[in-house]
Backbone atoms as SQL, in Angstrom:
CREATE TABLE atoms (id INTEGER PRIMARY KEY, chain TEXT, resi INTEGER, resn TEXT, atom TEXT, x REAL, y REAL, z REAL);
INSERT INTO atoms VALUES
  (1, 'A', 1, 'MET', 'N', 0.843, -1.185, 0.000),
  (2, 'A', 1, 'MET', 'CA', 0.000, 0.000, 0.000),
  (3, 'A', 1, 'MET', 'C', 0.883, 1.241, 0.000),
  (4, 'A', 2, 'SER', 'N', 0.585, 2.207, -0.857),
  (5, 'A', 2, 'SER', 'CA', 1.412, 3.402, -0.949),
  (6, 'A', 2, 'SER', 'C', 1.044, 4.404, 0.142),
  (7, 'A', 3, 'ASP', 'N', 2.000, 5.252, 0.469),
  (8, 'A', 3, 'ASP', 'CA', 1.772, 6.283, 1.471),
  (9, 'A', 3, 'ASP', 'C', 0.820, 7.333, 0.914),
  (10, 'A', 4, 'PRO', 'N', -0.035, 7.921, 1.779),
  (11, 'A', 4, 'PRO', 'CA', -0.946, 8.952, 1.305),
  (12, 'A', 4, 'PRO', 'C', -0.186, 10.223, 0.917),
  (13, 'A', 5, 'VAL', 'N', -0.754, 10.993, 0.008),
  (14, 'A', 5, 'VAL', 'CA', -0.176, 12.277, -0.362),
  (15, 'A', 5, 'VAL', 'C', -0.387, 13.226, 0.815),
  (16, 'A', 6, 'LEU', 'N', 0.682, 13.843, 1.256),
  (17, 'A', 6, 'LEU', 'CA', 0.594, 14.761, 2.384),
  (18, 'A', 6, 'LEU', 'C', 0.320, 16.175, 1.891),
  (19, 'A', 7, 'ARG', 'N', -0.586, 16.853, 2.572),
  (20, 'A', 7, 'ARG', 'CA', -0.897, 18.250, 2.282),
  (21, 'A', 7, 'ARG', 'C', -0.489, 19.062, 3.493),
  (22, 'A', 8, 'TYR', 'N', 0.350, 20.060, 3.299),
  (23, 'A', 8, 'TYR', 'CA', 0.911, 20.816, 4.408),
  (24, 'A', 8, 'TYR', 'C', 0.044, 22.025, 4.732),
  (25, 'A', 9, 'VAL', 'N', -0.136, 22.256, 6.039),
  (26, 'A', 9, 'VAL', 'CA', -0.980, 23.345, 6.520),
  (27, 'A', 9, 'VAL', 'C', -0.245, 24.051, 7.650),
  (28, 'A', 10, 'CYS', 'N', -0.253, 25.394, 7.624),
  (29, 'A', 10, 'CYS', 'CA', 0.360, 26.149, 8.715),
  (30, 'A', 10, 'CYS', 'C', -0.521, 27.341, 9.067),
  (31, 'A', 11, 'ASP', 'N', -0.238, 27.942, 10.229),
  (32, 'A', 11, 'ASP', 'CA', -0.945, 29.161, 10.613),
  (33, 'A', 11, 'ASP', 'C', 0.056, 30.308, 10.705),
  (34, 'A', 12, 'ASP', 'N', -0.418, 31.476, 11.122),
  (35, 'A', 12, 'ASP', 'CA', 0.444, 32.654, 11.217),
  (36, 'A', 12, 'ASP', 'C', 1.363, 32.637, 12.427),
  (37, 'A', 13, 'HIS', 'N', 1.248, 31.624, 13.261),
  (38, 'A', 13, 'HIS', 'CA', 2.074, 31.533, 14.464),
  (39, 'A', 13, 'HIS', 'C', 3.172, 30.482, 14.325),
  (40, 'A', 14, 'ARG', 'N', 3.478, 30.092, 13.074),
  (41, 'A', 14, 'ARG', 'CA', 4.551, 29.141, 12.767),
  (42, 'A', 14, 'ARG', 'C', 4.225, 27.705, 13.155),
  (43, 'A', 15, 'HIS', 'N', 2.957, 27.360, 13.393),
  (44, 'A', 15, 'HIS', 'CA', 2.584, 25.972, 13.665),
  (45, 'A', 15, 'HIS', 'C', 2.341, 25.276, 12.333),
  (46, 'A', 16, 'LEU', 'N', 2.843, 24.043, 12.224),
  (47, 'A', 16, 'LEU', 'CA', 2.815, 23.316, 10.964),
  (48, 'A', 16, 'LEU', 'C', 2.306, 21.896, 11.191),
  (49, 'A', 17, 'ILE', 'N', 1.316, 21.491, 10.376),
  (50, 'A', 17, 'ILE', 'CA', 0.799, 20.125, 10.415),
  (51, 'A', 17, 'ILE', 'C', 0.661, 19.631, 8.979),
  (52, 'A', 18, 'CYS', 'N', 0.191, 18.402, 8.844),
  (53, 'A', 18, 'CYS', 'CA', -0.108, 17.870, 7.524),
  (54, 'A', 18, 'CYS', 'C', -1.422, 17.095, 7.584),
  (55, 'A', 19, 'LEU', 'N', -1.996, 16.921, 6.421),
  (56, 'A', 19, 'LEU', 'CA', -3.199, 16.104, 6.295),
  (57, 'A', 19, 'LEU', 'C', -2.864, 14.961, 5.357),
  (58, 'A', 20, 'PRO', 'N', -3.252, 13.753, 5.621),
  (59, 'A', 20, 'PRO', 'CA', -3.949, 13.305, 6.825),
  (60, 'A', 20, 'PRO', 'C', -3.070, 13.475, 8.068),
  (61, 'A', 21, 'TYR', 'N', -3.713, 13.864, 9.164),
  (62, 'A', 21, 'TYR', 'CA', -3.010, 14.189, 10.396),
  (63, 'A', 21, 'TYR', 'C', -2.700, 12.933, 11.208),
  (64, 'A', 22, 'SER', 'N', -1.432, 12.719, 11.478),
  (65, 'A', 22, 'SER', 'CA', -0.967, 11.672, 12.395),
  (66, 'A', 22, 'SER', 'C', 0.480, 11.995, 12.730),
  (67, 'A', 23, 'VAL', 'N', 0.972, 11.478, 13.843),
  (68, 'A', 23, 'VAL', 'CA', 2.350, 11.737, 14.238),
  (69, 'A', 23, 'VAL', 'C', 3.309, 11.164, 13.193),
  (70, 'A', 24, 'GLU', 'N', 3.007, 9.984, 12.700),
  (71, 'A', 24, 'GLU', 'CA', 3.853, 9.377, 11.669),
  (72, 'A', 24, 'GLU', 'C', 3.933, 10.277, 10.432),
  (73, 'A', 25, 'ASN', 'N', 2.792, 10.817, 10.001),
  (74, 'A', 25, 'ASN', 'CA', 2.773, 11.706, 8.837),
  (75, 'A', 25, 'ASN', 'C', 3.472, 13.031, 9.134),
  (76, 'A', 26, 'LEU', 'N', 3.365, 13.514, 10.373),
  (77, 'A', 26, 'LEU', 'CA', 4.080, 14.744, 10.726),
  (78, 'A', 26, 'LEU', 'C', 5.585, 14.565, 10.533),
  (79, 'A', 27, 'HIS', 'N', 6.113, 13.412, 10.929),
  (80, 'A', 27, 'HIS', 'CA', 7.540, 13.153, 10.765),
  (81, 'A', 27, 'HIS', 'C', 7.912, 12.984, 9.281),
  (82, 'A', 28, 'ARG', 'N', 7.040, 12.365, 8.509),
  (83, 'A', 28, 'ARG', 'CA', 7.268, 12.274, 7.056),
  (84, 'A', 28, 'ARG', 'C', 7.320, 13.657, 6.440),
  (85, 'A', 29, 'MET', 'N', 6.388, 14.537, 6.877),
  (86, 'A', 29, 'MET', 'CA', 6.342, 15.906, 6.383),
  (87, 'A', 29, 'MET', 'C', 7.647, 16.626, 6.711),
  (88, 'A', 30, 'ALA', 'N', 8.117, 16.475, 7.948),
  (89, 'A', 30, 'ALA', 'CA', 9.357, 17.134, 8.368),
  (90, 'A', 30, 'ALA', 'C', 10.538, 16.656, 7.517),
  (91, 'A', 31, 'ASP', 'N', 10.585, 15.364, 7.240),
  (92, 'A', 31, 'ASP', 'CA', 11.647, 14.839, 6.379),
  (93, 'A', 31, 'ASP', 'C', 11.556, 15.431, 4.978),
  (94, 'A', 32, 'ASP', 'N', 10.331, 15.516, 4.435),
  (95, 'A', 32, 'ASP', 'CA', 10.121, 16.089, 3.101),
  (96, 'A', 32, 'ASP', 'C', 10.576, 17.545, 3.040),
  (97, 'A', 33, 'LEU', 'N', 10.292, 18.298, 4.106),
  (98, 'A', 33, 'LEU', 'CA', 10.601, 19.729, 4.132),
  (99, 'A', 33, 'LEU', 'C', 11.989, 20.040, 4.690),
  (100, 'A', 34, 'GLY', 'N', 12.693, 19.029, 5.177),
  (101, 'A', 34, 'GLY', 'CA', 14.022, 19.254, 5.735),
  (102, 'A', 34, 'GLY', 'C', 14.004, 19.959, 7.082),
  (103, 'A', 35, 'ILE', 'N', 12.991, 19.651, 7.908),
  (104, 'A', 35, 'ILE', 'CA', 12.885, 20.248, 9.242),
  (105, 'A', 35, 'ILE', 'C', 13.401, 19.238, 10.261),
  (106, 'A', 36, 'LYS', 'N', 14.253, 19.710, 11.168),
  (107, 'A', 36, 'LYS', 'CA', 14.828, 18.828, 12.191),
  (108, 'A', 36, 'LYS', 'C', 13.776, 18.434, 13.218),
  (109, 'A', 37, 'ARG', 'N', 13.946, 17.283, 13.838),
  (110, 'A', 37, 'ARG', 'CA', 12.998, 16.770, 14.842),
  (111, 'A', 37, 'ARG', 'C', 12.936, 17.641, 16.087),
  (112, 'A', 38, 'CYS', 'N', 13.956, 18.465, 16.326),
  (113, 'A', 38, 'CYS', 'CA', 13.928, 19.332, 17.511),
  (114, 'A', 38, 'CYS', 'C', 12.802, 20.361, 17.440),
  (115, 'A', 39, 'TRP', 'N', 12.219, 20.572, 16.252),
  (116, 'A', 39, 'TRP', 'CA', 11.110, 21.507, 16.091),
  (117, 'A', 39, 'TRP', 'C', 9.760, 20.837, 16.351),
  (118, 'A', 40, 'PHE', 'N', 9.759, 19.561, 16.675),
  (119, 'A', 40, 'PHE', 'CA', 8.520, 18.816, 16.932),
  (120, 'A', 40, 'PHE', 'C', 8.054, 19.032, 18.373),
  (121, 'A', 41, 'HIS', 'N', 6.779, 19.308, 18.535),
  (122, 'A', 41, 'HIS', 'CA', 6.172, 19.498, 19.857),
  (123, 'A', 41, 'HIS', 'C', 5.312, 18.281, 20.177),
  (124, 'A', 42, 'SER', 'N', 5.934, 17.270, 20.767),
  (125, 'A', 42, 'SER', 'CA', 5.205, 16.050, 21.091),
  (126, 'A', 42, 'SER', 'C', 4.494, 16.155, 22.434),
  (127, 'A', 43, 'GLY', 'N', 5.001, 17.006, 23.311),
  (128, 'A', 43, 'GLY', 'CA', 4.417, 17.134, 24.647),
  (129, 'A', 43, 'GLY', 'C', 3.175, 18.000, 24.691),
  (130, 'A', 44, 'SER', 'N', 2.879, 18.676, 23.597),
  (131, 'A', 44, 'SER', 'CA', 1.689, 19.529, 23.591),
  (132, 'A', 44, 'SER', 'C', 0.446, 18.654, 23.422),
  (133, 'A', 45, 'ARG', 'N', -0.685, 19.241, 23.708),
  (134, 'A', 45, 'ARG', 'CA', -1.947, 18.507, 23.584),
  (135, 'A', 45, 'ARG', 'C', -2.198, 18.060, 22.142),
  (136, 'A', 46, 'PHE', 'N', -1.736, 18.891, 21.208),
  (137, 'A', 46, 'PHE', 'CA', -1.900, 18.602, 19.788),
  (138, 'A', 46, 'PHE', 'C', -0.516, 18.618, 19.133),
  (139, 'A', 47, 'PRO', 'N', 0.087, 17.442, 18.912),
  (140, 'A', 47, 'PRO', 'CA', 1.429, 17.399, 18.327),
  (141, 'A', 47, 'PRO', 'C', 1.498, 18.161, 16.997),
  (142, 'A', 48, 'HIS', 'N', 2.585, 18.886, 16.814),
  (143, 'A', 48, 'HIS', 'CA', 2.800, 19.674, 15.606),
  (144, 'A', 48, 'HIS', 'C', 4.280, 20.038, 15.514),
  (145, 'A', 49, 'TYR', 'N', 4.671, 20.568, 14.391),
  (146, 'A', 49, 'TYR', 'CA', 6.010, 21.126, 14.212),
  (147, 'A', 49, 'TYR', 'C', 5.905, 22.637, 14.212),
  (148, 'A', 50, 'ASP', 'N', 6.949, 23.298, 14.695),
  (149, 'A', 50, 'ASP', 'CA', 7.080, 24.740, 14.514),
  (150, 'A', 50, 'ASP', 'C', 7.938, 24.958, 13.279),
  (151, 'A', 51, 'ILE', 'N', 7.663, 26.044, 12.573),
  (152, 'A', 51, 'ILE', 'CA', 8.459, 26.379, 11.398),
  (153, 'A', 51, 'ILE', 'C', 9.697, 27.145, 11.867),
  (154, 'A', 52, 'PRO', 'N', 10.890, 26.692, 11.510),
  (155, 'A', 52, 'PRO', 'CA', 12.094, 27.441, 11.874),
  (156, 'A', 52, 'PRO', 'C', 12.034, 28.863, 11.309),
  (157, 'A', 53, 'VAL', 'N', 12.405, 29.843, 12.104),
  (158, 'A', 53, 'VAL', 'CA', 12.281, 31.254, 11.725),
  (159, 'A', 53, 'VAL', 'C', 12.958, 31.550, 10.390),
  (160, 'A', 54, 'ARG', 'N', 14.126, 30.990, 10.170),
  (161, 'A', 54, 'ARG', 'CA', 14.864, 31.279, 8.934),
  (162, 'A', 54, 'ARG', 'C', 14.221, 30.665, 7.696),
  (163, 'A', 55, 'ARG', 'N', 13.257, 29.750, 7.887),
  (164, 'A', 55, 'ARG', 'CA', 12.662, 29.045, 6.749),
  (165, 'A', 55, 'ARG', 'C', 11.185, 29.364, 6.559),
  (166, 'A', 56, 'ILE', 'N', 10.689, 30.396, 7.250),
  (167, 'A', 56, 'ILE', 'CA', 9.253, 30.703, 7.199),
  (168, 'A', 56, 'ILE', 'C', 8.758, 30.876, 5.765),
  (169, 'A', 57, 'ASP', 'N', 9.376, 31.743, 4.994),
  (170, 'A', 57, 'ASP', 'CA', 8.898, 32.014, 3.633),
  (171, 'A', 57, 'ASP', 'C', 8.965, 30.773, 2.751),
  (172, 'A', 58, 'ASP', 'N', 10.050, 30.046, 2.839),
  (173, 'A', 58, 'ASP', 'CA', 10.241, 28.842, 2.049),
  (174, 'A', 58, 'ASP', 'C', 9.165, 27.793, 2.351),
  (175, 'A', 59, 'ILE', 'N', 8.912, 27.561, 3.619),
  (176, 'A', 59, 'ILE', 'CA', 7.955, 26.525, 4.002),
  (177, 'A', 59, 'ILE', 'C', 6.514, 26.978, 3.765),
  (178, 'A', 60, 'ARG', 'N', 6.211, 28.233, 4.071),
  (179, 'A', 60, 'ARG', 'CA', 4.844, 28.726, 3.818),
  (180, 'A', 60, 'ARG', 'C', 4.476, 28.662, 2.348),
  (181, 'A', 61, 'ALA', 'N', 5.447, 28.808, 1.486),
  (182, 'A', 61, 'ALA', 'CA', 5.176, 28.724, 0.044),
  (183, 'A', 61, 'ALA', 'C', 4.689, 27.332, -0.350),
  (184, 'A', 62, 'GLN', 'N', 4.956, 26.336, 0.483),
  (185, 'A', 62, 'GLN', 'CA', 4.557, 24.955, 0.201),
  (186, 'A', 62, 'GLN', 'C', 3.329, 24.533, 1.003),
  (187, 'A', 63, 'CYS', 'N', 2.731, 25.471, 1.725),
  (188, 'A', 63, 'CYS', 'CA', 1.620, 25.157, 2.634),
  (189, 'A', 63, 'CYS', 'C', 0.358, 25.938, 2.284),
  (190, 'A', 64, 'ARG', 'N', -0.724, 25.441, 2.786),
  (191, 'A', 64, 'ARG', 'CA', -1.974, 26.202, 2.829),
  (192, 'A', 64, 'ARG', 'C', -1.935, 26.941, 4.161),
  (193, 'A', 65, 'VAL', 'N', -2.023, 28.268, 4.152),
  (194, 'A', 65, 'VAL', 'CA', -1.992, 29.057, 5.377),
  (195, 'A', 65, 'VAL', 'C', -3.432, 29.286, 5.831),
  (196, 'A', 66, 'VAL', 'N', -3.723, 28.912, 7.075),
  (197, 'A', 66, 'VAL', 'CA', -5.059, 29.048, 7.644),
  (198, 'A', 66, 'VAL', 'C', -4.950, 29.759, 8.993),
  (199, 'A', 67, 'SER', 'N', -6.082, 30.088, 9.575),
  (200, 'A', 67, 'SER', 'CA', -6.075, 30.692, 10.906),
  (201, 'A', 67, 'SER', 'C', -5.737, 29.623, 11.945),
  (202, 'A', 68, 'SER', 'N', -5.365, 30.071, 13.129),
  (203, 'A', 68, 'SER', 'CA', -5.064, 29.126, 14.213),
  (204, 'A', 68, 'SER', 'C', -6.286, 28.287, 14.555),
  (205, 'A', 69, 'ARG', 'N', -7.449, 28.896, 14.511),
  (206, 'A', 69, 'ARG', 'CA', -8.692, 28.172, 14.804),
  (207, 'A', 69, 'ARG', 'C', -8.946, 27.069, 13.776),
  (208, 'A', 70, 'GLU', 'N', -8.729, 27.382, 12.504),
  (209, 'A', 70, 'GLU', 'CA', -8.915, 26.373, 11.457),
  (210, 'A', 70, 'GLU', 'C', -7.891, 25.247, 11.595),
  (211, 'A', 71, 'LEU', 'N', -6.662, 25.607, 11.945),
  (212, 'A', 71, 'LEU', 'CA', -5.630, 24.588, 12.146),
  (213, 'A', 71, 'LEU', 'C', -6.024, 23.633, 13.266),
  (214, 'A', 72, 'LEU', 'N', -6.527, 24.176, 14.351),
  (215, 'A', 72, 'LEU', 'CA', -6.967, 23.345, 15.472),
  (216, 'A', 72, 'LEU', 'C', -8.131, 22.442, 15.062),
  (217, 'A', 73, 'SER', 'N', -9.055, 22.974, 14.277),
  (218, 'A', 73, 'SER', 'CA', -10.175, 22.158, 13.785),
  (219, 'A', 73, 'SER', 'C', -9.682, 21.006, 12.920),
  (220, 'A', 74, 'LEU', 'N', -8.680, 21.268, 12.105),
  (221, 'A', 74, 'LEU', 'CA', -8.123, 20.208, 11.266),
  (222, 'A', 74, 'LEU', 'C', -7.464, 19.132, 12.117),
  (223, 'A', 75, 'ILE', 'N', -6.745, 19.546, 13.159),
  (224, 'A', 75, 'ILE', 'CA', -6.097, 18.575, 14.050),
  (225, 'A', 75, 'ILE', 'C', -7.142, 17.706, 14.733),
  (226, 'A', 76, 'LYS', 'N', -8.236, 18.328, 15.159),
  (227, 'A', 76, 'LYS', 'CA', -9.298, 17.590, 15.849),
  (228, 'A', 76, 'LYS', 'C', -10.123, 16.745, 14.891),
  (229, 'A', 77, 'GLY', 'N', -9.925, 16.937, 13.593),
  (230, 'A', 77, 'GLY', 'CA', -10.640, 16.122, 12.611),
  (231, 'A', 77, 'GLY', 'C', -11.957, 16.692, 12.165),
  (232, 'A', 78, 'GLY', 'N', -12.307, 17.881, 12.614),
  (233, 'A', 78, 'GLY', 'CA', -13.604, 18.465, 12.286),
  (234, 'A', 78, 'GLY', 'C', -13.784, 18.817, 10.835),
  (235, 'A', 79, 'LEU', 'N', -12.704, 19.174, 10.141),
  (236, 'A', 79, 'LEU', 'CA', -12.826, 19.595, 8.749),
  (237, 'A', 79, 'LEU', 'C', -12.082, 18.672, 7.799),
  (238, 'A', 80, 'GLN', 'N', -11.668, 17.514, 8.259),
  (239, 'A', 80, 'GLN', 'CA', -10.816, 16.652, 7.467),
  (240, 'A', 80, 'GLN', 'C', -11.503, 16.088, 6.228),
  (241, 'A', 81, 'GLY', 'N', -12.816, 16.031, 6.220),
  (242, 'A', 81, 'GLY', 'CA', -13.512, 15.474, 5.074),
  (243, 'A', 81, 'GLY', 'C', -13.631, 16.421, 3.896),
  (244, 'A', 82, 'LEU', 'N', -13.288, 17.695, 4.086),
  (245, 'A', 82, 'LEU', 'CA', -13.407, 18.658, 3.001),
  (246, 'A', 82, 'LEU', 'C', -12.254, 18.518, 2.021),
  (247, 'A', 83, 'PRO', 'N', -12.490, 18.856, 0.758),
  (248, 'A', 83, 'PRO', 'CA', -11.383, 18.839, -0.207),
  (249, 'A', 83, 'PRO', 'C', -10.341, 19.874, 0.202),
  (250, 'A', 84, 'TRP', 'N', -9.073, 19.611, -0.079),
  (251, 'A', 84, 'TRP', 'CA', -8.006, 20.514, 0.348),
  (252, 'A', 84, 'TRP', 'C', -7.014, 20.674, -0.787),
  (253, 'A', 85, 'PRO', 'N', -7.234, 21.658, -1.668),
  (254, 'A', 85, 'PRO', 'CA', -6.346, 21.820, -2.817),
  (255, 'A', 85, 'PRO', 'C', -4.970, 22.318, -2.418),
  (256, 'A', 86, 'ILE', 'N', -3.993, 22.063, -3.253),
  (257, 'A', 86, 'ILE', 'CA', -2.640, 22.560, -3.053),
  (258, 'A', 86, 'ILE', 'C', -2.537, 23.883, -3.800),
  (259, 'A', 87, 'VAL', 'N', -2.176, 24.939, -3.118),
  (260, 'A', 87, 'VAL', 'CA', -2.167, 26.280, -3.695),
  (261, 'A', 87, 'VAL', 'C', -1.163, 26.373, -4.836),
  (262, 'A', 88, 'GLY', 'N', -1.612, 26.963, -5.951),
  (263, 'A', 88, 'GLY', 'CA', -0.712, 27.253, -7.052),
  (264, 'A', 88, 'GLY', 'C', -0.426, 26.112, -7.997),
  (265, 'A', 89, 'LYS', 'N', -0.995, 24.957, -7.774),
  (266, 'A', 89, 'LYS', 'CA', -0.759, 23.796, -8.642),
  (267, 'A', 89, 'LYS', 'C', -2.095, 23.197, -9.031),
  (268, 'A', 90, 'LYS', 'N', -2.066, 22.351, -10.041),
  (269, 'A', 90, 'LYS', 'CA', -3.273, 21.589, -10.339),
  (270, 'A', 90, 'LYS', 'C', -3.387, 20.488, -9.300),
  (271, 'A', 91, 'SER', 'N', -4.623, 20.240, -8.841),
  (272, 'A', 91, 'SER', 'CA', -4.796, 19.225, -7.807),
  (273, 'A', 91, 'SER', 'C', -6.095, 18.470, -8.022),
  (274, 'A', 92, 'MET', 'N', -6.196, 17.324, -7.376),
  (275, 'A', 92, 'MET', 'CA', -7.404, 16.520, -7.462),
  (276, 'A', 92, 'MET', 'C', -8.387, 16.984, -6.406),
  (277, 'A', 93, 'THR', 'N', -9.645, 17.145, -6.777),
  (278, 'A', 93, 'THR', 'CA', -10.663, 17.442, -5.794),
  (279, 'A', 93, 'THR', 'C', -11.196, 16.129, -5.259),
  (280, 'A', 94, 'HIS', 'N', -12.125, 16.221, -4.298),
  (281, 'A', 94, 'HIS', 'CA', -12.664, 15.008, -3.708),
  (282, 'A', 94, 'HIS', 'C', -13.426, 14.157, -4.711),
  (283, 'A', 95, 'LYS', 'N', -13.853, 14.722, -5.838),
  (284, 'A', 95, 'LYS', 'CA', -14.577, 13.958, -6.847),
  (285, 'A', 95, 'LYS', 'C', -13.629, 13.386, -7.903),
  (286, 'A', 96, 'GLY', 'N', -12.336, 13.674, -7.773),
  (287, 'A', 96, 'GLY', 'CA', -11.377, 13.152, -8.725),
  (288, 'A', 96, 'GLY', 'C', -11.272, 13.959, -9.998),
  (289, 'A', 97, 'VAL', 'N', -11.849, 15.145, -10.026),
  (290, 'A', 97, 'VAL', 'CA', -11.804, 15.995, -11.210),
  (291, 'A', 97, 'VAL', 'C', -10.658, 16.981, -11.053),
  (292, 'A', 98, 'ILE', 'N', -9.830, 17.097, -12.076),
  (293, 'A', 98, 'ILE', 'CA', -8.722, 18.043, -11.989),
  (294, 'A', 98, 'ILE', 'C', -9.235, 19.439, -12.315),
  (295, 'A', 99, 'GLU', 'N', -8.968, 20.377, -11.414),
  (296, 'A', 99, 'GLU', 'CA', -9.339, 21.770, -11.615),
  (297, 'A', 99, 'GLU', 'C', -8.125, 22.626, -11.295),
  (298, 'A', 100, 'THR', 'N', -8.148, 23.851, -11.756),
  (299, 'A', 100, 'THR', 'CA', -7.104, 24.771, -11.352),
  (300, 'A', 100, 'THR', 'C', -7.420, 25.239, -9.947),
  (301, 'A', 101, 'THR', 'N', -6.460, 25.160, -9.070),
  (302, 'A', 101, 'THR', 'CA', -6.689, 25.468, -7.662),
  (303, 'A', 101, 'THR', 'C', -7.178, 26.886, -7.461),
  (304, 'A', 102, 'TYR', 'N', -6.656, 27.818, -8.220),
  (305, 'A', 102, 'TYR', 'CA', -7.063, 29.207, -8.030),
  (306, 'A', 102, 'TYR', 'C', -8.562, 29.385, -8.251),
  (307, 'A', 103, 'GLU', 'N', -9.121, 28.694, -9.216),
  (308, 'A', 103, 'GLU', 'CA', -10.557, 28.776, -9.473),
  (309, 'A', 103, 'GLU', 'C', -11.340, 28.075, -8.364),
  (310, 'A', 104, 'PHE', 'N', -10.792, 27.008, -7.849),
  (311, 'A', 104, 'PHE', 'CA', -11.456, 26.210, -6.831),
  (312, 'A', 104, 'PHE', 'C', -11.366, 26.845, -5.442),
  (313, 'A', 105, 'ALA', 'N', -10.302, 27.606, -5.196),
  (314, 'A', 105, 'ALA', 'CA', -10.011, 28.109, -3.851),
  (315, 'A', 105, 'ALA', 'C', -11.118, 28.993, -3.295),
  (316, 'A', 106, 'GLU', 'N', -11.711, 29.849, -4.118),
  (317, 'A', 106, 'GLU', 'CA', -12.745, 30.747, -3.615),
  (318, 'A', 106, 'GLU', 'C', -13.967, 29.978, -3.115),
  (319, 'A', 107, 'SER', 'N', -14.434, 29.009, -3.866),
  (320, 'A', 107, 'SER', 'CA', -15.584, 28.228, -3.411),
  (321, 'A', 107, 'SER', 'C', -15.204, 27.402, -2.193),
  (322, 'A', 108, 'PHE', 'N', -13.968, 26.911, -2.149),
  (323, 'A', 108, 'PHE', 'CA', -13.516, 26.158, -0.989),
  (324, 'A', 108, 'PHE', 'C', -13.514, 27.021, 0.256),
  (325, 'A', 109, 'LYS', 'N', -13.010, 28.259, 0.135),
  (326, 'A', 109, 'LYS', 'CA', -12.933, 29.157, 1.278),
  (327, 'A', 109, 'LYS', 'C', -14.336, 29.419, 1.845),
  (328, 'A', 110, 'LYS', 'N', -15.314, 29.641, 0.978),
  (329, 'A', 110, 'LYS', 'CA', -16.689, 29.873, 1.434),
  (330, 'A', 110, 'LYS', 'C', -17.224, 28.639, 2.166),
  (331, 'A', 111, 'ASN', 'N', -16.993, 27.445, 1.619),
  (332, 'A', 111, 'ASN', 'CA', -17.461, 26.218, 2.262),
  (333, 'A', 111, 'ASN', 'C', -16.781, 26.002, 3.609),
  (334, 'A', 112, 'LEU', 'N', -15.511, 26.329, 3.704),
  (335, 'A', 112, 'LEU', 'CA', -14.767, 26.159, 4.950),
  (336, 'A', 112, 'LEU', 'C', -15.365, 27.033, 6.041),
  (337, 'A', 113, 'VAL', 'N', -15.653, 28.298, 5.710),
  (338, 'A', 113, 'VAL', 'CA', -16.221, 29.222, 6.690),
  (339, 'A', 113, 'VAL', 'C', -17.612, 28.768, 7.108),
  (340, 'A', 114, 'ILE', 'N', -18.445, 28.381, 6.159),
  (341, 'A', 114, 'ILE', 'CA', -19.797, 27.920, 6.481),
  (342, 'A', 114, 'ILE', 'C', -19.739, 26.674, 7.350),
  (343, 'A', 115, 'HIS', 'N', -18.899, 25.719, 6.976),
  (344, 'A', 115, 'HIS', 'CA', -18.791, 24.458, 7.709),
  (345, 'A', 115, 'HIS', 'C', -18.280, 24.685, 9.127),
  (346, 'A', 116, 'ALA', 'N', -17.321, 25.585, 9.293),
  (347, 'A', 116, 'ALA', 'CA', -16.733, 25.839, 10.608),
  (348, 'A', 116, 'ALA', 'C', -17.739, 26.483, 11.554),
  (349, 'A', 117, 'LYS', 'N', -18.710, 27.220, 11.021),
  (350, 'A', 117, 'LYS', 'CA', -19.682, 27.907, 11.866),
  (351, 'A', 117, 'LYS', 'C', -20.864, 27.029, 12.264),
  (352, 'A', 118, 'LEU', 'N', -21.027, 25.878, 11.624),
  (353, 'A', 118, 'LEU', 'CA', -22.142, 24.995, 11.945),
  (354, 'A', 118, 'LEU', 'C', -21.939, 24.343, 13.308),
  (355, 'A', 119, 'PRO', 'N', -23.020, 24.141, 14.071),
  (356, 'A', 119, 'PRO', 'CA', -22.890, 23.376, 15.311),
  (357, 'A', 119, 'PRO', 'C', -22.419, 21.955, 14.991),
  (358, 'A', 120, 'ALA', 'N', -21.770, 21.308, 15.929),
  (359, 'A', 120, 'ALA', 'CA', -21.190, 19.986, 15.695),
  (360, 'A', 120, 'ALA', 'C', -22.222, 18.986, 15.176),
  (361, 'A', 121, 'ALA', 'N', -23.437, 19.000, 15.704),
  (362, 'A', 121, 'ALA', 'CA', -24.471, 18.054, 15.267),
  (363, 'A', 121, 'ALA', 'C', -24.803, 18.236, 13.781),
  (364, 'A', 122, 'ARG', 'N', -24.822, 19.486, 13.306),
  (365, 'A', 122, 'ARG', 'CA', -25.123, 19.728, 11.901),
  (366, 'A', 122, 'ARG', 'C', -23.946, 19.390, 11.010),
  (367, 'A', 123, 'ARG', 'N', -22.703, 19.594, 11.497),
  (368, 'A', 123, 'ARG', 'CA', -21.521, 19.279, 10.688),
  (369, 'A', 123, 'ARG', 'C', -21.488, 17.798, 10.354),
  (370, 'A', 124, 'ASP', 'N', -21.942, 16.962, 11.297),
  (371, 'A', 124, 'ASP', 'CA', -21.919, 15.515, 11.065),
  (372, 'A', 124, 'ASP', 'C', -22.850, 15.101, 9.934),
  (373, 'A', 125, 'ARG', 'N', -23.889, 15.875, 9.704),
  (374, 'A', 125, 'ARG', 'CA', -24.870, 15.511, 8.673),
  (375, 'A', 125, 'ARG', 'C', -24.504, 16.052, 7.306),
  (376, 'A', 126, 'THR', 'N', -23.559, 17.018, 7.226),
  (377, 'A', 126, 'THR', 'CA', -23.243, 17.613, 5.928),
  (378, 'A', 126, 'THR', 'C', -22.249, 16.789, 5.185);
């Protein structure tokens, strides 16, 4: 079985995760990006990597930048079922149709905001 494609996500506070979210995938992501293990926060409630200060621009260019609240929701699994395009490249959507990410991003952003505001009981039904 092949490894899943990792999608990198960070916030404005230098916190970095990947989707699908797991500690094993976080370490794969760090290896892919050339980040040392000393930047890993395993003791926190939600394991993640910090982005080294000298590499912020380089790493953010390879990530989807979201708010801290959205990052936390992704870690908790609340928004994991939504499609997550890779910025600036062609990517597969959840239906398997190739679209240009820039065209897709606006509709995705609206869905993300709507989904995040729904009560938990309603999110489960969408």
